VORO-365255 format. One record per residue: residue in one letter; x, y, z of N, C-alpha, C, O in turn. Coordinates in steps of 0.2 Angstrom, whole numbers, always signed. Layout:
(pt 'A'; (X; Y; Z); (X; Y; Z); (X; Y; Z); (X; Y; Z))
...
***
This chain:
(pt 'X'; (+353; +460; +244); (+351; +460; +251); (+357; +463; +255); (+362; +460; +254))
(pt 'X'; (+355; +468; +259); (+360; +471; +264); (+361; +467; +270); (+355; +465; +273))
(pt 'X'; (+367; +465; +273); (+367; +462; +279); (+368; +467; +285); (+372; +471; +284))
(pt 'X'; (+364; +465; +290); (+364; +470; +295); (+370; +470; +300); (+373; +464; +301))
(pt 'X'; (+372; +475; +302); (+378; +475; +307); (+376; +473; +313); (+371; +475; +316))
(pt 'X'; (+380; +469; +317); (+379; +467; +323); (+385; +468; +328); (+388; +464; +331))
(pt 'X'; (+387; +474; +328); (+392; +476; +332); (+391; +476; +340); (+386; +474; +342))
(pt 'X'; (+396; +478; +344); (+396; +477; +351); (+390; +482; +354); (+388; +481; +359))
(pt 'X'; (+389; +488; +351); (+384; +492; +353); (+377; +492; +350); (+373; +496; +351))
(pt 'X'; (+376; +487; +346); (+370; +486; +343); (+364; +485; +348); (+365; +481; +353))
(pt 'X'; (+358; +487; +347); (+352; +487; +351); (+353; +489; +358); (+350; +487; +363))
(pt 'X'; (+357; +495; +358); (+359; +497; +365); (+358; +505; +365); (+361; +509; +369))
(pt 'X'; (+353; +508; +361); (+352; +515; +360); (+350; +518; +367); (+352; +523; +369))
(pt 'X'; (+345; +514; +371); (+343; +517; +377); (+348; +516; +383); (+348; +520; +388))
(pt 'X'; (+351; +510; +383); (+356; +509; +388); (+362; +513; +388); (+364; +516; +393))
(pt 'X'; (+365; +514; +382); (+371; +518; +381); (+369; +525; +379); (+371; +527; +374))
(pt 'X'; (+366; +529; +383); (+364; +536; +382); (+366; +540; +388); (+365; +538; +394))
(pt 'X'; (+367; +547; +387); (+369; +551; +392); (+364; +558; +391); (+363; +559; +385))
(pt 'X'; (+363; +561; +396); (+360; +568; +395); (+365; +572; +392); (+371; +571; +393))
(pt 'X'; (+363; +577; +387); (+368; +581; +383); (+372; +586; +388); (+377; +588; +385))
(pt 'X'; (+370; +587; +394); (+374; +591; +398); (+378; +588; +403); (+382; +590; +407))
(pt 'X'; (+377; +581; +403); (+381; +577; +408); (+388; +576; +406); (+390; +574; +400))
(pt 'X'; (+393; +578; +411); (+400; +577; +409); (+403; +571; +413); (+400; +568; +417))
(pt 'X'; (+409; +570; +411); (+413; +564; +414); (+417; +567; +420); (+422; +571; +419))
(pt 'X'; (+415; +565; +426); (+419; +567; +432); (+426; +563; +432); (+426; +557; +432))
(pt 'X'; (+431; +566; +432); (+438; +563; +432); (+439; +558; +438); (+443; +554; +438))
(pt 'X'; (+436; +560; +444); (+436; +556; +450); (+434; +549; +449); (+436; +544; +452))
(pt 'X'; (+429; +548; +444); (+427; +541; +443); (+433; +537; +440); (+433; +530; +441))
(pt 'X'; (+437; +540; +436); (+443; +536; +433); (+448; +535; +438); (+452; +530; +437))
(pt 'X'; (+449; +539; +443); (+454; +538; +448); (+452; +534; +454); (+456; +533; +459))
(pt 'X'; (+446; +532; +455); (+443; +528; +461); (+447; +521; +461); (+448; +518; +456))
(pt 'X'; (+448; +519; +467); (+451; +512; +468); (+447; +508; +472); (+443; +510; +476))
(pt 'X'; (+447; +501; +471); (+443; +496; +474); (+448; +491; +477); (+453; +490; +475))
(pt 'X'; (+445; +488; +483); (+449; +483; +486); (+447; +476; +484); (+441; +476; +481))
(pt 'X'; (+451; +471; +484); (+449; +465; +482); (+443; +462; +487); (+444; +463; +493))
(pt 'X'; (+438; +459; +484); (+432; +457; +488); (+427; +462; +489); (+422; +461; +492))
(pt 'X'; (+428; +468; +487); (+423; +474; +487); (+417; +473; +482); (+418; +471; +477))
(pt 'X'; (+411; +474; +484); (+405; +474; +480); (+405; +480; +476); (+406; +486; +478))
(pt 'X'; (+404; +479; +469); (+403; +485; +464); (+398; +484; +460); (+396; +478; +458))
(pt 'X'; (+395; +489; +457); (+390; +489; +452); (+392; +491; +445); (+396; +496; +445))
(pt 'X'; (+391; +488; +440); (+393; +489; +433); (+388; +495; +431); (+382; +493; +429))
(pt 'X'; (+391; +501; +430); (+387; +506; +427); (+391; +509; +421); (+395; +513; +422))
(pt 'X'; (+389; +507; +415); (+393; +508; +409); (+392; +516; +407); (+387; +519; +407))
(pt 'X'; (+398; +519; +406); (+398; +526; +404); (+399; +526; +397); (+405; +524; +395))
(pt 'X'; (+394; +528; +393); (+395; +528; +386); (+400; +532; +382); (+402; +531; +377))
(pt 'X'; (+402; +537; +386); (+407; +542; +383); (+414; +539; +383); (+418; +542; +380))
(pt 'X'; (+415; +534; +388); (+422; +531; +388); (+421; +524; +385); (+418; +520; +388))
(pt 'X'; (+424; +523; +379); (+424; +517; +375); (+429; +512; +378); (+427; +506; +378))
(pt 'X'; (+435; +514; +380); (+440; +509; +382); (+438; +506; +389); (+435; +509; +394))
(pt 'X'; (+439; +499; +389); (+437; +496; +395); (+430; +495; +397); (+428; +494; +403))
(pt 'X'; (+426; +496; +392); (+419; +496; +393); (+416; +488; +393); (+418; +485; +388))
(pt 'X'; (+412; +486; +398); (+410; +479; +397); (+404; +479; +392); (+402; +484; +390))
(pt 'X'; (+402; +473; +390); (+396; +472; +385); (+390; +475; +388); (+389; +475; +394))
(pt 'X'; (+386; +479; +384); (+380; +482; +387); (+375; +477; +391); (+371; +479; +395))
(pt 'X'; (+375; +471; +389); (+371; +466; +393); (+372; +465; +400); (+368; +463; +404))
(pt 'X'; (+378; +468; +402); (+380; +467; +409); (+379; +474; +413); (+381; +475; +419))
(pt 'X'; (+375; +479; +410); (+374; +485; +413); (+369; +484; +419); (+364; +480; +418))
(pt 'X'; (+371; +486; +425); (+367; +486; +431); (+368; +480; +435); (+366; +479; +441))
(pt 'X'; (+373; +475; +433); (+374; +469; +437); (+379; +471; +443); (+383; +476; +442))
(pt 'X'; (+378; +468; +448); (+382; +469; +454); (+387; +463; +455); (+385; +457; +454))
(pt 'X'; (+393; +464; +456); (+398; +459; +457); (+403; +460; +462); (+403; +465; +466))
(pt 'X'; (+408; +456; +462); (+414; +457; +467); (+420; +458; +464); (+422; +454; +459))
(pt 'X'; (+425; +462; +466); (+431; +463; +463); (+436; +457; +465); (+437; +456; +471))
(pt 'X'; (+438; +454; +460); (+442; +448; +461); (+450; +449; +460); (+454; +445; +463))
(pt 'X'; (+451; +454; +457); (+458; +456; +456); (+459; +462; +452); (+454; +465; +450))
(pt 'X'; (+466; +463; +450); (+467; +469; +446); (+472; +467; +440); (+476; +462; +442))
(pt 'X'; (+471; +469; +434); (+475; +468; +429); (+476; +474; +425); (+472; +477; +421))
(pt 'X'; (+482; +477; +426); (+484; +483; +423); (+480; +488; +427); (+480; +489; +433))
(pt 'X'; (+477; +493; +423); (+472; +498; +426); (+465; +495; +427); (+462; +498; +431))
(pt 'X'; (+464; +490; +424); (+457; +487; +425); (+456; +482; +431); (+461; +480; +434))
(pt 'X'; (+450; +481; +433); (+448; +477; +438); (+445; +471; +435); (+441; +471; +431))
(pt 'X'; (+446; +465; +438); (+443; +459; +437); (+436; +458; +441); (+437; +458; +447))
(pt 'X'; (+431; +458; +438); (+424; +458; +442); (+421; +452; +441); (+419; +450; +435))
(pt 'X'; (+419; +448; +446); (+416; +442; +445); (+408; +443; +446); (+406; +446; +451))
(pt 'X'; (+404; +441; +441); (+397; +441; +442); (+394; +434; +441); (+397; +430; +438))
(pt 'X'; (+388; +433; +443); (+384; +427; +442); (+379; +428; +437); (+374; +433; +438))
(pt 'X'; (+378; +425; +431); (+373; +426; +426); (+370; +419; +426); (+372; +414; +423))
(pt 'X'; (+364; +419; +429); (+360; +412; +429); (+364; +408; +434); (+365; +409; +440))
(pt 'X'; (+367; +402; +432); (+371; +398; +436); (+378; +398; +435); (+382; +395; +438))
(pt 'X'; (+380; +402; +430); (+387; +403; +428); (+390; +409; +431); (+387; +414; +432))
(pt 'X'; (+397; +408; +432); (+401; +413; +435); (+405; +416; +429); (+408; +412; +426))
(pt 'X'; (+405; +422; +429); (+409; +426; +423); (+413; +431; +426); (+412; +434; +431))
(pt 'X'; (+419; +432; +423); (+424; +437; +425); (+425; +442; +420); (+426; +440; +414))
(pt 'X'; (+424; +448; +421); (+424; +454; +417); (+430; +458; +418); (+432; +459; +424))
(pt 'X'; (+433; +461; +413); (+439; +466; +414); (+436; +472; +413); (+433; +474; +407))
(pt 'X'; (+435; +477; +418); (+432; +483; +418); (+436; +488; +420); (+439; +488; +426))
(pt 'X'; (+437; +494; +417); (+440; +500; +420); (+436; +503; +425); (+430; +503; +425))
(pt 'X'; (+439; +507; +430); (+435; +510; +435); (+430; +515; +433); (+426; +517; +437))
(pt 'X'; (+430; +518; +427); (+425; +523; +425); (+418; +520; +424); (+413; +523; +425))
(pt 'X'; (+418; +513; +424); (+412; +509; +423); (+410; +506; +429); (+405; +502; +429))
(pt 'X'; (+412; +507; +435); (+411; +504; +441); (+408; +509; +446); (+411; +515; +446))
(pt 'X'; (+404; +507; +451); (+402; +511; +456); (+402; +507; +462); (+401; +501; +462))
(pt 'X'; (+404; +510; +468); (+404; +506; +474); (+397; +505; +477); (+392; +509; +476))
(pt 'X'; (+395; +499; +479); (+389; +497; +482); (+389; +498; +490); (+394; +496; +493))
(pt 'X'; (+384; +502; +492); (+384; +504; +499); (+381; +498; +503); (+381; +499; +509))
***
């Protein structure tokens, strides 16, 4: 019997997809956020480094700090508070 793979990108075919002509704008990697600013987690599947788990796609959180190039984003899942390390390519400002 073959054992099924359960990698980080399993069961995420529709979440982690891009249109075939969609390119990566470099300005998304260069954007900066202030501590306390609201951000939305929008996973860019073409950039694997600093990508949060696909279950957090679409969550809105608050920037709690910076660690290297990545940002610490605090989100609430149910009653729990979680802190994610996310690169700016996977974040969008909330208006």
